[in-house]
N, C-alpha and C positions, 0 to 999 in steps of 0.2 A: 350376433353380428350378421349383417347382410352381405352376401358375396356378389360382386358385380359379375355378370355373365361375360363370357369371352368376347373379344372384340369382333371376331368373325360372326358369331351367332347374333350379336347385337346389331351388326350392320345388316345382316340378312333380314332380321325381324323389322328393323327400321325401314328397309326398302319395301318390305311387304306392307307395312302400315302406311307408308307414304304413297305407294302406288295403288292402294286399294281403290278401284273405280267407284265413284259415286253412283254410276248408272246401275251397279249391281243390285241396288235396292229398288224394288219395284214401287210404283206409286201407292200411297196409302190413301184410301178414300173413306169419307164419312157418309156415303150413300150406298144404296143397293139398287140393282136393276131387277125388275120382276114383271110378271103379267098381271093385268087387271081387266075385268070385264069392261068392254068399250062403253057400256051404258053407265058406268060408275066413274067416268073421268072427272066429273064435276063434284067437288067435295061438299057443296052446299046442299043441305037437306031439302031445299026448295027446288032442286033441279028436277028434270023430268023423271018419270017413274023408272025405277031400276035400282039395283044394289048400290049403296054408297059406301066408300071406303073411309070417309071422315079424315082424309089427309089434308095437309095444308095446300092452299091453292097453288103455290109454287111447285108442289110435288106432282101436280096433275098434268104436267107437260109431257107429251109423248116422247119417249126416248129416241134420240137420233144417233145411229151408229157412227163410229169414227174414232172414238177414244180408245186407244189401244188396250189399256188394262181392263176395259169393260167387257164382260162376257154376257151375251144375251142368254138368259136361261131357257132351257127346253120348255116347250109348251106343256102345261099341266094336262094330265090324262082326262079324257072325256070332255074336253072343252074345244069346240071348233075354233080354228084360228081366226075366223072372221069376227068372232065375238070377243076377241082379246086384243088388248093394246099393251105394248111393252113400255113401261114408264121407269124413270129414274127417281127414286125417293130419298130425300135427305134423312138419314137414319135418326139423327138427334131431334128431328121435327116430326117424326112418325110416332106420335104419342100412343097409338094403339099397338105398336110393336116394341117400343123401347122407351124407357124413362130414366132420368138421372136427376138427383137433387143433392145439393151441398149446403152446408151451413158452417160458418166460422165458429159458432158457439160463443163461448166467452173468452176465447183465445185472442191475442192481439193480431194474429195474422192467420191466413189460410195456408196450411202446409199439405193438405190433401190434393191429389190430382186424379184425373180419370181420362180414359180414352175409349172411343168406340168407332168402329169402321170395318173395312174389309181389307184383307191382304190376300195375295196370291202365292200360295205355296202348294206344291203338288203332293200334299200329304194324303188326304182322303176325299178330296173334292172331285166332282165330276166336271161340270162346266161352270158352276157358280163359284165365286171366291169364298174363302174361309172368312167367317165373321169373327172379329177380334174385339173383346171387351176387357177392360183392365181398370183396376183401382190401385192407387199408390198412396201410402200414408207416410209423409215425410216427418222427420224429427230433427230438431236443431235448425230448421229452416226448410224452405221449399225447393232449394236448388236441385237436390237429387231426385225428388219426385217429379219435378218439371222435366229434367233430363230424360227420365224413363218414359214419361208421357210422350215426349217428342221423338224418342230414338229407339225404344225397346223393340217396337214392331219392325223397324228397319234391321236391327240385329238378327231377328228371327228370319226374315226374308233372305238376308245375306247369308246366314248360316245354312239355310236350306239349299241355296244355290251353290255354295262352296262344297257342301257335303254331297251334292248330287242326289238329294232326297227323291225317292221314287214314290209314285202313288201306290196305294194298297188296293186299287181297283183291279178288276180282272183284265187280262191282256187286251181283249177287244175294246173295252171301255177306255183303257189308257191310250190305245192307238188312236182312238177318236180325238183325244185331247192333243196328241202329238201332231195330228193332221190339221189342227186349227191354223188359219193363215196368219194370225197375229202372234204366234208362238216364236220366241227368240231362239235362234239356232246358235248353240254354243257347245263346246266339248262337254261330255258328261263325266263328271268326277265319279269316283266309286268309293267303296269302303276303305281302301288303302289311303286314298287322299284324305278322307275324313280322319283316319287314325293319325296321319301326319299332322293335320291341323290340331287335333286334340293333344298330341304329344308336345307340339310347340307351345300350346297354351299352358299345359301343366308345367313345362320347364320354365316358362315365363313367371308363373305364380311362384314356383320354387325359388327362382333366382331373384325376383324383384321384391317379394314380400317375405318369403322364408317362413321360419317359425312353424306353425301348425301345418302349413302347406308343403313342408319338406317331406312329410310322410302321408300326405293326403290321398285318399282313394275315393274319388267321386263315383256316384252311381250313374248308370246309363252310358257312360263313355266307354269306348272299346279298348282303351289303354289304361294301365295302372302304374303306380310307382311302388313296387314291393318293398324296396329299401332305399335308403338315401343314396347308396352307391350304384344301384342297378339302373339301367336305362329303361325308359318306357318302351314297351314292345307293341308294335302295331298288330292289329287283328283284322281278319276278313269278315267280322260280324256285320250283317247288313245294317245300313243306316236306318234309324228309326226317327220318328218325330220326337220321341223323348230325348234322344241324344242331341238332336238339333236344338231343342229348347234349353237343355242343360248347358250346351256350349254357348248359346246366345246369351243366357243369363250371366255366365261367368265372364264372357268376353266383355259385355257391357260394363260389368262391375269393375273389372280390371282397368278398362279404359278410363272410367270415371275416377277411380282412386289414383291412378298414375297421373292423370291430368291435374288433380288437386295437389299432388306432391311437387309439381313444377311451379306452383304459385307461391308468392310470399306469404309467410305465416304471420298474421298480425300479433300473435301471442309470443312469437319467438323470432326476433329480427336476425338471429344468427343461424347460419347453415348448420344443420345437424351433422355430427360426426358419423352417424349411421344413416345414410340416406334410405328412404323408404323404397325407392325404385331407381332404375337406371336413368330416368329422365333428369334427375338432379345431377347426374354425372355427364350425360351426353346431350341432353336437351332435345331428344327426338320427339317430334310432335305426334300426338295420337288423334286421329280424326274419326268421329262416329260415321255411320253409313250416310247420313245426310250431307256430310262434308263440312258442317259448321265447325269453326275453329275454337269457339268458346264452349267449354264444358263446365257448367256449375258456377258461372259468374267470374268476376275479375279476381277475387281473393280466394284463399284456400278455404274450402268448405269441409268441416270435420264431422258434420252430421251425416244422416243417411235416410233411407226410405225402405219401407216394406213394399211388396208387390204381389198382386194376385191377378192372373190373366186367365181368360176363358176363350177357347177356340171352338167354334161350332161349324160343322160341315154336314151336308147331306149328299149321299151318292145317288140320289134320285132327283127327278125334275122338280118335285114339290119342295118349297122352302121349308126350313126347320120349324117354322111356326105353324105349318099346315097340320091339321089333326091326323092326317094319314101318313105323315113323313117319318121315315127312319132317319135318325141323326146320330152323329158322334160328337161327344163333348170331351175336350181335353183341357185340364186345369193345371197350371203351373203356379207354385205358391212359395213365397218367402216372407216370413215374419208373422204378423198377427192380423192382417187383413183377412177377410172371410168370404167364402163362396158357398151358397146354399142352393139346393133344388127343392121345390115343393112337389111332393108325390101326389098325383091326382087322386088315386084311389083312397088313400088314407088321410090326406090333408096334412101330413107331417113333413117337417123339414129334414133334409138329408144333408149333413155337413160334408163338404168335399175337401175341406182343409182343416188342419190342426195347428194351433198357435205354436210357433217356434219360441218357446220360453225356456229359460234355464231350468225351471222346475219340471218340465216335461221329461219323463223317464228316458226317452231316446236321446234327447238333446243333452241331458245331464250326463249320461254315460259317454256320449261323444266328446263332450268338453273335458270331463274329468280324466279321460285317457291322455290328454295332452297338456292340460293346465291345472295347476293347483292353487288354492288360496285366491281364486278370482271370483268365486260365487259368494255373494253377500246377501243378507236379508235386510230390506229397508224397514222403515217405521210402520209401514202398512202390512208387513208380513209377507211381502212378495220378494222372491229371489231375483237378483240382478247380476248380470255378468259384465264385468268391466264397466259398471254403471249403466248398462243398457237393459231395457226390459225385454228385448228380443235377442235371441242367440243367433239368428240369421237375418241378414239385411244387405241391401246395397249400400255402398259408401262406408261410413264409420271407419275411416282409414286408420285411426290409431288403435283399433281393436282387431284389425284383420289378422295380424300375425299370431294372435292367441286363439283363433278359431271362429271368429264371426264370419260366416261364409254366405255367399249368395247362391249356393247350390239349391235348386228348387226341389220340392216334393211334387210329383206329377201323378195325376190320376186320369184315367181314360174311362168314359162311361158311354155305353151304347144305349141310346134312348129310343124305346119303342114308340109307335104312334100314340100320341096323347098320354104317354106314361107320366109325364111331368107337366105341371101347369106353368111354371115360370122359373127363371134363374135369377138369383140375387147375388150381387157383389157388394161388400160392405167394408168400410174402414172401421177401426176399433172404437171410434167415437160413437158408433151405433152398436156394434157387437159387444162392446164392453159395458153397455148400459142395458140393452134388451136381450132377452133370450131368443134363441132361434125360432121358437114357436110364436112368440110375440111378433117377430118380424113378418113371418109368412101370414099370420092372421090379419095383420093390418093391411097387407097387400090384397088379401082375398076380398076385403070390403071395398076396394077401389074399383072404379069403372075402367081405368086404363093403367098400363104400367107407369106412365108418367105421374098419374095421381098417386099410385101406390108408393113410388119412390119419395114423393113429396111428403106424404102422410107419415112414412116411417121416420124421416129426418125430423119432422115437426114433433112427433111423439118422443123421439130420443132426446131432442134438445130440451123439451119441456120437463122431462123427468131426470135428466142427467145430473149427477152430483159434481162433476168436474168441468163441464162445459167444453169438452174436447171438440175439435173439428169433426164433422160428421159427413159422410158420403154414402149414398145408397143408389145402386144401379139395378134396375129391374128389366129383364128381357122376357118377352112373351114366348111361350113354348106351345106345343100342340094341344095341351089340355087346359088352356087358359079359360075357355068358356065353361069348363066344369070345375073351376078352382074351388068353389064353395060346396061341392057335393061330397067330398071325402070327409070321413070322420064326422065331427060336429061342426064343420065349416069354420067360421071365424069365432064361434062362441066359446071355444076352449079356454081362451085367455081373456075374454071380454071383462069378466068380473075383476081380474087382476089389473087389467089396464085402467079400468075406471077408478079403482082404488089408488093406483099410482098417480093418476092425474089429480085426484082429489088431494092427496098428500102434497103433491108439487105446488098446489095453489094455496096451501096452508101457510099463512104468514109466519107461523112459529117454526116452520121447517128450516128456514135459513139459520136460526140460532142453534138447531140441534146438529147441523152438519159440521 
């Protein structure tokens, strides 16, 4: 049974949700601002002598200051200012920096979604914004994946502002950021404010969903729920980016689930005796950071989505794709989407995520502590939990009470200059068909990240057994120009890839599947 929370607590939380200012979410941009040599402003190879950046003609317009969220990067070292021009470059059209490719496969619709751009959070950035890359793999429909594509970055920015996240830079560097004229002046929350928000969120999960979440102990948050009767206790632990990401993921998921519970259920025209959340009792609206009123379409959506996001920042003037740049990469992950790094020296893939499947030892132990008789094996020999292939996801409202959580696994990697060649984000339509080494070897043979993403999706679609939706996102890093030098380059899996392509073209193959 689900217990409604007290009327006073409900009213307080309803006021908090209703009065949440939309302005608290800073603008999300799909472009970046950087320096380019003045002689390379024209992308055409027939232009006058000088270095060419091969960017689209529209990206060659000199940057005009005045847009508040835009931060002009510091001038790269050893480059006179008279030889540089600041330009604004559309990220999705900068094929030498970024590439993404998608395919519907043999499915009736596209349920994958992706996002790329810049956000401004004071985590570890100096003057440039944090780059944000994300892949979402929906199931049961695209509503949840589309919601995350449009809103998750806003939840992260909002949580950072609410928690009063501080930069990890040195004091003098942080002071330089504080002195910028475009910085918004507002009261600075602290760890106790963050603990209060976390405590309210845990209480909301406990009261509106219940079940597994009554005794839930999330990682990275500074408050816990030792027993069902004990009250969460605030802590003075410093706010970290990991705690902000965890809170943002959980907040977004709870808003999505509670919004679905308020909608009519096409499979059950009668109101349930055990409402999933307080909205079915009080009708309090939940607004995402963008302020949009519709979350997930007009009808109740019972499906969900996985998510993998990557945040990249450099504390130096050089951008993260520069061979001399030190960068920090933070990955937050839920489900079976995948994030890989290609190591420049060895040419090998480094997996930064692990699939949240019921068969995974950690997930199996977590679920079996709270639920029994919910793990089953399907005809393909794969374990499923409540009929789901993933034990963690956004949405999936009918399975939330038994332990399907959106709590992310988070990894932080300090990237040395040119240590890694590129970053890859994949949906399971690719990672479920190709090995990690096959993916990075295909990208090594491409001239640009855009071409690499396209070739990975084409290859995965060609040899796929189930024709799932496929998404591949490739981000250039400092070692891109040396991507084929490590190990045996792209030859390690070439024979295997040629054989798989030959089998895929065999007309008898369809009858054997």
